[in-house]
N, C-alpha and C positions, 0 to 999 in steps of 0.2 A: 115550465109547469104552471106558473101563475096565469099565463095566457090561455092554456088549455083548460084550466079550471073555470075561467070566466066563460069560455065557450060552452062548457057543459051546463052551466047554471043559467045561461041567457034564455030569455023567453023565445017562443017560436019565431017571432018576427025578426029577432037578432038585431044588435045595434049596427049603427053605420060602420062600414068597413074602414080600417085604419088607412090613412094615406100611404101610397106606395113608397114615399120617401121618408116615412117616419122611422126613427131609430128606437129600438126597444131597449129596456133596461139591461137585458142580457147582453145586447150588443155593446152598450156603453161600458158595461163591466169588462167585457172582453177587450174593448179598446183601452180601458184603463190599465188592464194587466199588460197588454202589449206595450203601452206607453211606458209603464214602469220598467219592463224589460229593456226597452229601448234606452230609457234614461240610465239604467244600470250599465249597459254596454257603453253608452256615451261617456258616462263618468269614468269608467274603467279606461276607455280610450284616451280621454282627456288627461287622466292621471298619468298614464304611460307616456304620452307625448310630453307632458310636463317633465317627467323624469329624464326622458331622452334629450329634451331641450336643455335642461340643467346640465346634463352630462356633456352635451355638445358645447355649451358655453364654457364649462371647465376645460374641456379638451382644447378649445380654441385659445383660451388663455395660456394653457400649458404649452401649446405649440408656439405661441408668440414668444413665450419665455425661452423655449428651446431654440427658436430661430435666433434670438439675441445671443444665446450662449455659443451656438455654432458659429455665428458671425464673429464673436470675440475670439473663438479658437482659430478661425480662418485668419483674422488679423494678426494673432500671435504667431502663427506659422509663417505668415508673410514676413513679419519682422525677423523671425529666426532665419528664414531663407536669405533675407537681405544681409543680416549680420554675418551669416556663414560665408556668403559671397565676399564680403569685405575681409573676412578672416583669410580666405584663400589668397586674395590679393596681398594681404599683409605677409603671409608666409612666403609668397614669391618675392616680395620686396626684401624680406629678411634674408632669403637665400642670396639674392643679388648683393645685399649689403655685406653678407658674410664673405662672398666671393671677393668683393672689393677689399675687405679687411685682409683676406688671405694674400691678395696681391701686394698690399701694403706691408704685410709681415715679410713677404719674400724680398721686398725692397730693403727692409731693415736688415735682413740677413746679409744681403749683398753689401750694404754699407758697413756692417760689422766685419765682414771679411776684408774689406778695404782697410778698416782700422787695424785689423790684425796684421795685414801685410805691411802697413806703415810701421807698426810697432816692431815687426821683425827686422825691417830695414834699420830702424833706430838701434836695435840691439846689435846689429852687425857693425854699424858705425861706432857705437860705444865700445865694442870689442876692439875694433881697429884703433880707436883713440887710446884705449888703455895700452895697446902694444907700442904705439908711438910714444906715449908718455913714459912707458918703461924704458924704451931705448934712449929717450932724452935724459932720463935720470941716470942711466949708465954712463952716457957721454959726459954729463955734468960732474960725476964723481971722478972721471978721468982728468977733467980739467982742473981739478983741485979747487983752490980758493977762488979762482976766477969763475968757476961754474956753479958756485954755491947758490946764488940767486935763481939761476936757471933751474937748478935741482928742486928748489921749493915750488916753482911754478909747475914743473913736471909732476910733482907729487899731488898737487892740487888738481891738475887736469886728470890724473889717473883716478883720484877719488871720485871726482865728478862723473867720469865715464863709468865707473863701477855703479854709482847710484842710478845713472840713466839706464844702464843695462838691466839693473834689478827692476826698475819701474817698468821698463818695456816688457820684460818677461811677465810681470804681474798683469800688465794690460793684456798681453797675449793670452794668459791663462783665463782671465775674466771674460774676454771676448769669446774664447773657445767654449766656455760654459754657456754664455748667452746664445752663441750660435747653435749649440746642441738643443737648448731648451726651446728657442724660437723655431728651430727646425721641426721639433716635435709638434709645436703649436701649429706651424704652417701645414704640416701633414694632416692634422686634425681638421683644419679649416678648408684647405684647398682640396677640391674633389677632382682627382686626375682621371676618374672613370675606370680605374683598375682595381683599387681596393677602397671599400667604403669605411670611413672612420666612424667611431661611435657617435661623434657629433653629427655627422651627416646622416647616419642611420636614424638618430633621434629626430632630426629635421625632416627626413623623408617620411618617417612614421607619422609625425605631426601633420605633414602635408596630406598624407593619405587619409588620416582620421578626419581632418577638416573636409576633405573631398567626400568621404562617406556621409558625414553629417549634412553636407550640402545636398547630396542626392536624396537622403532621407527627408530632409526638410522640403525639398521640391516635391517629392512624392506625397508627403503629408499635405502640402499646400494644394496639390491637385485633388487629393481625396476630399479634403475639407471643402473645396470649392464645389465638388459634385454633391457632397452631402448637404451643403448649404442650399443649393438649388432644389434638391429633393425635399428638404424640410420646408422650404418656402412654399413649394408646390403643395405639399401636404397641408401646411398651415392654411393656405388659401382654400383648399378643398374642405377642411374642417370648418373654417369660418363660413363658407358657403352653406355647408350642411347645417350649421347652427342657425343661420338665417332662415333656411328652409324649414327647420323645425319650429322656429319662432312663428313663421307664417302658418305652419300646420297647427300650432297651438291655438292661434286665433281662430282658425277654421273649426277646430275641435270645440272651442268655446262656443262658437255660433251653433254648431250641431247640438251641443249639450243644451244650449238655451232653447232651441226648437223642441227638443225632447221634453224639457221641463215645462214648456208652454202646453204641450199636448197633455201632460199629466195634470196641469192646472185646469185645462179646459174640461177634461173629464171629471175632475173633482168638483168643478163649479157647475156642472150640469144639473145638479139636484138629485141625481141618482146616487144611491149609497154605493161607495167603492171602499176598497181597503184603506184608503187614506181619509175617509170621511170622519171617523172618530178622532183622529189626530187634529184635523182641521178645526173641528168643533172645540176641542180642548185648547188649542193654541189661541183661538179667537177669544174664548172665555178668559184665559189666563192673561192675555194682553190687556183686555178691558179691566180686569181686576187690578193689575199692576198700575194702570193709568189712574184708577180711582185712589189707590193707596198713596201714590206719589202726590196727587192733587190734595188729598187730605193732609199729608205731611206738610205741604207748603202752606195750606190754609191755616193749620194749627200752629205754625211757626216753628215746627221741628227742624225745618231746613228752608233756606231761601231758594228762590228760583235760580239765582246765579250759581249757588253751590250745587244744586241738582244737575245743572248743565255744565259743571266744571270739566274742562278738557286739558287742564295742566297736569298731565300724568307724571307723577314723581316716582322714579325707579327706586325699588327697595334694594338697599345695598346687600351684596352677597348672594343674590338670587340668580339661578341659572337653570332654565330659561328665566329671563328678566320678568319680574312681577312689578306692578305699579300700584300707587295709591292715588285716590282723588278725594275731594271733600265730601262726596256722596256715598263713599264706601260704607261708613258706619250705618247709614240709613238702610242701604240694601242688605247689609248683614242682619239687620233687625227685621226687615219686612219680608224678604223673599224666601228664606230657607223653608219655612213651613209650607208655603204654596208649592215650591219646586219639589220638595220631597214627597208630598201627597200625589202630585201629578206623575212623578217618576214611578210610583207604585201602582197607579190606577190604570195604566195602559200597557199592553204587552209590547215587547220589542223596543221599548224606549230605552235609549242608552244614556241620554242626558237631557235636561231642560234648564235653561238659564236665560236671563235677560242680558242684553248687550246694548251699549250706547251706539251712537251713530258712527263711531270710529272702530267698532269691533271690540271695544274694551269690555271684558267680562268681569264685573266686580265680585259677584257672589255666586259660587258654583254649587253643585250638589256636594253633599258631605263626602262621598267617595272620591271626588276629584279635588278636594280641598285639604289634602294632607300637608303637613309641614314639609318643606323641602329638605332633602338630604344632600349627600356629597355627589351622587350620581345624576348627571343632567338628563340621561335617558329615562331613568325612573321618575325624575321630577316632571319631565314632559308628559308622562302618562298619568301621573297621580296628583300633580299640583297644578291644576289648570285654572284655578281662580286667580284674580288680579292680573290676568294676562290679556294682551292685545292680539286678537285674531283678525288681522287685516288682510287675509287672503280673499280670493274672489267670493267664496261662500260667506265668510264672516262679514265682509263689508256690505255685500248685497242684503244680508239679513238685517244688518243694523240700519241701512239707509233706505230700504224699500218702504214706500208708503201705500202700496197696494193692500187690498183687504187681507190677502195672505200671499206668501211666496213659498213655493215648493221647489227645492233644489236637490240635485243628486251630486254627491262628491265623495272623495276619499279622505277620510279623517286621519290626519297625521298623529300617530300615537308616540312618535319618537323612536329613534334607533332604526329607522327605515321600515317601521311597521305601519301599515295603513288598514283602515276598516272602511268598506264601502257602505255608505249610509244615505238616507234621505234626511234633508234638513228642511223643516217646516217652520216658518216664522210669520209673525203678525206685528204690525207697528204699535208702538207705545207713544201716546200723545199726552202732554201735560199742559193744560190751559191753552190748547190749540197749537202748541209747539211740539215738533217731532223730537222725542228724546232718543229713541232707538227702536229695538224690537225684542220680542220674546221668541226664543228658539227652542224647538224640540228636535232632537236627533234620534232617529229610530232606524232599525234594520229593515232591509227588504223582506 
């Protein structure tokens, strides 16, 4: 409409025609809008790839841990399999040893029976000896006085024979008991293939159980081996995916940088765009902060070394961690009024704050400077002062020395919540040294 109005009010001879390759303000505005849309999509894409890359990294770490666990399980099953095989061999050896014991017991029975036979013969001899001694005693009595000495000997022999007979019978009785008991033991031990004793039944059951364990252990070993190979393969695939996502993240960052350059080019063209009011505001604010800092140094309120202090001291008990530096009292005194006025003066502004070269934000807007509570998610969204924002956007804003830097990014509000925003910053210099930058974050 501006061009058509000029044509209607021009004199009859008309001005010189605009060069064919000239770009109109309307075209620049349209380019700015498209660049902003491209930047928004690029920021969304970069953020999504960041999330995927982080997930891929975690999955890769999880699969590495899982691979180690399955490998340990495989090793344990291998040890069980080896131990079970050894147990089967031990059972076989035990069966052989028991068989040998059984044969030994049978030998003992045979020996005992020989002892019993010998005792029986001794008993018969003792009986016969008693009969002979009895006859000799009778004959001695018939001989009268001449056979008295012989009679005494005959009585002694008869008594001795009686004792031998008694002892032999006792031996026979004891041997009979031993024979019976050892026979029972022999029947328990010796497997004749006809009737299974309780001992051999237990031994057979133990042998069968060990065999079952061996089969199960072998099956588990085989399964674990297959699972281990599968997990290793998956782990390699996940690791490759994580690497690919890392490469995609770099390319998305490049794409995002190109889109941001387009936005900056249109904003620097001199034509008023939607970003122009914010650029003017951030340039003015950064210059004002530079002057305030220089005046503070000149007046002795702070030394140049303290103003550039980078020894960030963690504040105990904070989550997320907040820090202190020697220049925080100065920024708390100088920056709130400027930042709060700017926050209210432009639409869509979410925050405005100064950061040093490392992304440390000493003094934030009042609404983001609440005392921390017990919930770290709430703290992340409401207690953003004294924090170090050393992400891509925060570091770029703090370290850029260009006239201004316009970025698009997803602002992390904690708890998995993100807000898509533009981040506009301009450098802050103090006595020729680059201190950091002043940031304005505003919505599309």
